[in-house]
C-alpha positions in Angstrom: -1.8 144.1 73.7 -2.9 141.4 76.1 -1.0 139.4 78.6 -1.9 136.1 77.0 1.6 135.7 75.5 5.1 136.7 76.2 6.1 140.2 75.0 8.5 140.2 72.1 11.1 142.9 72.7 13.6 144.0 70.0 16.7 146.1 70.8 18.1 148.9 68.6 21.7 149.5 69.6 23.7 146.8 71.4 26.6 148.7 72.8 27.3 148.4 76.6 23.8 149.3 77.8 21.9 147.6 75.0 23.8 144.4 75.5 23.0 144.5 79.2 19.3 145.0 78.5 19.4 142.1 76.0 20.8 139.7 78.6 18.3 140.7 81.2 15.4 140.3 78.9 16.6 137.0 77.6 17.4 135.6 81.1 15.4 137.3 83.8 12.1 138.5 82.5 9.7 135.5 82.3 6.9 137.4 80.6 9.1 138.7 77.8 11.6 137.3 75.3 14.3 138.8 73.1 12.8 138.9 69.6 15.5 140.6 67.5 18.3 143.1 67.6 19.7 145.8 65.3 23.0 147.8 65.5 24.6 150.2 63.1 27.6 147.8 63.3 26.6 144.6 61.4 29.4 142.7 63.1 28.4 143.7 66.6 24.8 142.9 65.8 25.7 139.5 64.5 27.9 138.7 67.5 25.2 139.6 70.1 22.5 137.8 68.1 24.6 134.7 68.0 25.1 134.9 71.7 21.3 134.7 72.3 20.5 132.4 69.4 18.4 135.0 67.5 18.5 136.8 64.2 20.0 140.3 63.7 17.9 142.6 61.6 19.5 144.3 58.6 17.7 147.6 59.3 15.3 149.4 61.7 12.6 149.1 59.1 13.0 145.3 59.0 13.0 145.2 62.8 9.8 147.1 63.1 8.1 145.1 60.3 8.5 141.8 62.2 5.3 140.4 63.6 7.4 138.9 66.4 8.3 142.3 67.7 5.8 143.9 70.1 8.1 146.5 71.6 11.3 148.3 70.7 14.0 149.2 73.2 16.0 152.2 71.9 19.6 152.1 73.1 21.2 153.9 70.3 23.0 157.3 70.3 20.9 160.1 71.9 20.7 162.0 68.5 18.7 159.1 67.0 16.2 158.6 69.9 13.3 160.9 68.8 13.3 159.6 65.2 13.2 156.0 66.4 10.5 156.7 68.9 8.3 158.2 66.1 9.0 155.3 63.8 8.2 152.7 66.4 5.0 154.4 67.4 3.9 154.6 63.8 4.5 150.8 63.5 2.3 150.3 66.6 5.1 149.0 68.8 5.5 149.7 72.5 8.5 151.9 73.2 11.2 151.8 75.8 13.8 154.6 75.3 17.1 155.1 77.2 17.6 158.5 78.7 17.5 161.2 77.5 14.7 161.2 75.0 16.6 164.0 73.1 18.7 167.0 73.9 16.1 169.2 72.1 12.8 169.9 73.8 10.9 170.3 70.5 12.2 166.8 69.6 11.2 165.5 73.0 7.7 166.9 72.6 7.4 165.5 69.0 8.4 162.0 70.3 5.9 162.1 73.2 3.2 163.4 70.9 3.8 160.5 68.4 3.4 157.8 71.1 0.3 159.5 72.5 -1.3 159.8 69.0 -0.5 156.1 68.2 -1.8 155.0 71.6 1.3 152.9 72.3 3.0 152.3 75.7 6.0 154.5 76.2 8.5 154.4 79.0 11.8 156.3 79.6 14.7 154.3 81.0 15.5 156.2 84.3 16.6 153.0 86.0 17.5 154.5 89.4 13.8 154.9 90.2 13.7 151.1 90.4 16.7 150.7 92.8 15.2 149.2 96.0 17.0 151.7 98.3 16.1 154.8 96.3 12.5 153.5 95.9 12.3 153.0 99.6 13.3 156.6 100.2 10.7 157.8 97.7 8.0 155.8 99.4 8.8 157.1 102.8 8.9 160.7 101.5 5.6 160.4 99.6 3.8 158.6 102.4 4.4 161.5 104.8 6.6 159.5 107.1 9.2 162.3 107.0 6.8 165.2 107.6 7.1 168.2 105.4 10.0 167.7 103.0 12.5 170.5 103.2 15.8 169.3 101.8 17.3 166.5 99.6 20.9 165.8 98.9 22.2 163.7 96.1 25.8 162.6 95.5 26.8 161.2 92.1 30.5 160.4 91.3 31.7 158.2 88.6 34.9 156.1 88.9 36.4 157.5 85.7 35.5 160.0 83.0 33.8 158.6 79.8 35.7 158.5 76.5 36.2 162.0 75.2 34.5 161.2 71.8 31.3 160.1 73.8 31.4 163.3 75.8 31.6 165.6 72.8 28.2 164.3 71.6 26.5 163.4 74.9 25.4 166.9 75.9 28.0 167.1 78.7 28.0 166.5 82.4 24.5 168.0 82.9 22.8 166.0 80.2 24.6 162.7 80.2 25.5 162.2 83.8 23.6 164.4 86.2 20.4 164.0 84.3 19.8 160.9 86.4 20.1 163.0 89.5 17.7 165.7 88.2 15.2 162.9 87.6 15.9 161.5 91.1 15.2 164.9 92.6 11.8 165.1 91.0 11.1 161.5 92.0 11.9 161.7 95.7 10.5 165.2 96.4 7.4 164.7 94.3 7.3 168.3 93.3 8.6 169.8 90.0 11.8 171.8 89.9 11.1 175.5 89.2 14.6 177.0 89.4 18.2 175.9 89.3 21.6 177.4 90.1 24.5 175.4 88.8 28.3 175.7 88.8 30.9 173.6 87.1 34.7 173.4 86.8 37.3 171.4 85.0 39.8 170.7 87.7 41.6 167.5 86.8 40.9 166.4 83.2 42.5 168.4 80.5 40.5 166.7 77.7 37.3 167.6 79.4 38.5 171.2 79.8 39.5 171.3 76.1 36.0 170.1 75.1 34.4 172.9 77.1 32.8 170.6 79.7 33.2 170.1 83.4 34.6 167.3 85.5 33.2 168.7 88.8 29.7 170.1 89.2 27.2 171.4 91.8 23.5 172.2 91.4 20.9 173.7 93.7 17.3 173.0 92.7 14.3 174.7 94.1 11.0 172.8 93.9 7.5 174.2 93.5 6.7 173.2 97.0 9.7 175.2 98.3 11.9 172.2 99.1 15.6 172.5 98.0 17.7 169.7 96.5 21.5 169.9 96.3 23.5 167.7 93.9 27.2 167.3 93.7 28.9 165.4 90.9 32.3 164.3 89.8 33.6 162.5 86.8 36.2 160.7 88.9 36.1 159.0 92.3 39.2 157.0 93.0 37.4 154.8 95.5 34.6 153.6 93.2 31.1 154.4 92.1 29.6 156.8 94.7 25.8 157.1 94.7 24.0 158.5 97.7 20.4 159.9 98.1 19.1 161.6 101.2 15.7 163.3 102.0 15.1 165.4 105.1 11.8 166.6 106.5 10.2 168.0 109.6 9.6 164.5 111.0 12.6 162.6 109.9 15.2 161.6 107.3 15.6 158.8 104.7 18.9 157.7 103.2 19.8 155.3 100.4 23.5 154.7 100.8 26.3 153.3 98.7 26.4 149.6 97.9 29.5 147.6 98.4 31.0 144.5 96.8 30.1 142.5 99.9 28.9 143.1 103.5 32.2 142.1 105.2 33.4 144.3 108.1 36.9 143.7 109.4 37.8 145.1 112.8 41.4 145.3 114.2 42.8 146.8 117.4 43.4 150.2 115.9 41.4 150.2 112.6 38.4 148.8 110.8 37.7 148.0 107.2 34.7 147.8 104.9 34.7 146.2 101.5 35.1 148.4 98.4 32.3 150.1 96.6 31.0 148.7 93.3 33.1 150.0 90.4 30.4 151.3 88.1 26.7 151.4 87.3 26.6 148.0 85.6 27.4 146.4 89.0 25.7 148.9 91.3 22.4 149.0 89.5 22.0 145.4 88.4 18.8 144.9 90.4 17.3 148.2 89.2 17.8 147.2 85.5 16.0 144.0 86.1 13.2 145.8 87.9 12.9 148.2 85.0 12.2 145.4 82.5 9.7 143.7 84.8 7.9 147.0 85.1 8.0 147.8 81.4 6.8 144.3 80.4 3.9 144.4 82.9 3.0 147.9 81.6 3.1 146.9 77.9 1.1 143.7 78.5 -1.4 145.0 81.0 -1.8 148.7 80.5 -2.1 151.4 83.1 0.1 154.5 83.6 3.6 154.5 82.4 6.2 153.7 85.1 8.3 156.5 83.7 6.2 158.7 81.4 7.1 161.0 78.6 6.5 163.9 81.0 8.8 162.3 83.5 11.4 162.0 80.8 11.0 165.6 79.6 11.5 167.2 83.0 15.2 166.3 83.5 16.1 167.4 80.0 14.7 170.8 80.7 16.6 170.9 84.0 19.8 169.9 82.3 19.4 172.7 79.8 18.7 175.2 82.6 21.8 174.0 84.5 24.0 174.6 81.4 22.7 178.1 81.1 23.1 178.8 84.8 26.7 177.5 84.8 27.6 179.5 81.7 25.9 182.8 82.9 26.5 182.5 86.6 22.9 183.1 87.6 19.8 181.1 88.8 17.7 180.0 85.9 13.9 179.6 86.0 12.5 176.5 84.3 10.0 178.9 82.7 12.9 180.2 80.5 13.4 176.8 78.9 11.5 176.0 75.8 
């Protein structure tokens, strides 16, 4: 693939995240264009296609057979990811896959192997790496500005729990929510996780408890270089979307704090007030999603290393699996146990 023309990107799955990606590609990525879409719901596909003035494909096979499609963005249910990655690779298409690649490590490995064998670009959609604040923390940590890294702390709290039907098939709080934070721990510390201790509880949501999942969770990750990352998560924060990242070292500290709706600060005689936090990830991470597509497009057109490789995508899946075992058995779990 060369950079002599715009990259034609097709999207499989145009639910909330797929629709967001479609809009960004169509409106904010000069070197790419939205070539086609597919969704298991023909009505949804037709509606989104009409919005962007393109055709909806009747099947994945039709989508992949189109010469206008250079790359496939996989935004379907997690259970379909690995199969679609393998199909797209066989068709010679560059592949962007939403997280996680799969909830099964053998399926993750098969998907990664298929892209490597076909020689196609492959990137996993961990968008938080592309948030300017989080990326600045990572750069400071990796450049040695903080000295020897010893501790990281990540807070991840959603404004409301997901629909219970989604949760039942998503892999639970470790795999569908905190997997972003497991990836962020690897990203900012720059050393793989070798052990995890995790604890969860269902304290306020009866449906989540009945489904056997947690609404509140804590994890302590030990990295190969000895650094320790602590993560706390909650399915509900009454005040909005709470996302904070901190790295501490022997020479300093770096923090990426919450974003707010605006920068207003109101001061009174006996009180002060800041604006509210963004409500959810669609608002909080708008810039990061745009940066993801700029990075993927440049990578697919120009080559070089993947911005988020298959190995990067595999690591948090293994950590999530270890976290689930740890929470169930009440013990630290080594990543060597996970296969």
